[in-house]
N, C-alpha and C positions, 0 to 999 in steps of 0.2 A: 076300752082304751087299749092302745097298742104301744108297747115299749120296744124300741129298736136299739140294738147294741152295735156300735161301730168300732172298727179297728181293734186295737189291743184290749178294749173293754171285754170283747168276747173271750179273751184268755181266762177271764174270771167267771165265765158262765158255761164252762165245758163246751164252748163252741156254739152255744145257742145264739141265734141271731135276733130273736124277738121273744117277748113274754107278754101275756095278757093277764094283768093282775085283777081283772074284774073291775073293782072300783077302788079308787084312792082319793082321799079328800084334798091332798096337796102333795107337793114334791117330797116333803119331809116324810109323810106317811108312805109314799111310794118307796122311798129309800129303805124304810123299815121292812116293808113287804119283800123287797129284793134281798135284803139281808136274811130274812127268814127262808127264802127260797134257795139262795146261793151261798149262804153262810156269812158269819160275822166279818171275816176278812174282806169280803166283797163290799159290805156296807162301809167298812173303814176306807177301802180304796175309793169308793164313790165320794166320800166326804173329805178325803185328804186334800191338803193344800196342793193346788195345781195339778191334780190328777184328771178330773173330768169336768165337763160342763154339760148342761141340759138345755135342750130346745123343746118347747112346747108349741106344736103347730108351726114350727119354723122360727119361733122367737126365743131368744136367749132368756133364761130365767133371771139373769143378773139385772134385767131391766123390768121384770114383772113381779118381783117380790122374793127372789131367791128361793129358799126351801119352803117358803110360805105361799108360793105361787099355787093358786087353786087349780084343780084338775077336774075335767068332766069326762064322762064315759066315752065321748066321741073324740077325745084328744089323741094325738100321736105325740109321744114323748121320745126324743132321740137322746141317747147318752153317747157322747164322743170324748175321746181322750184329748187333753190339751196338746200333747205332742205325740206323733205317731211316726214311726220309721217308714221309709219309702222302699 
């Protein structure tokens, strides 16, 4: 699985543009893993109101189960900020 960080989300990952968590069962578990990797404040940023949204293979998770969206090892997950300056 490949996780890509876009825009201001990278500010919370020390500039890392991607991450390979190995295996995550769903988006909720992925968020836990990212919190372990980048710290609790990053996890809170990811789950805060109107901070980020998630795409799995190009589809928004709001339509596929939210944090319960299942993930496979072959998936690409993109994390984007809701609003990013130009």
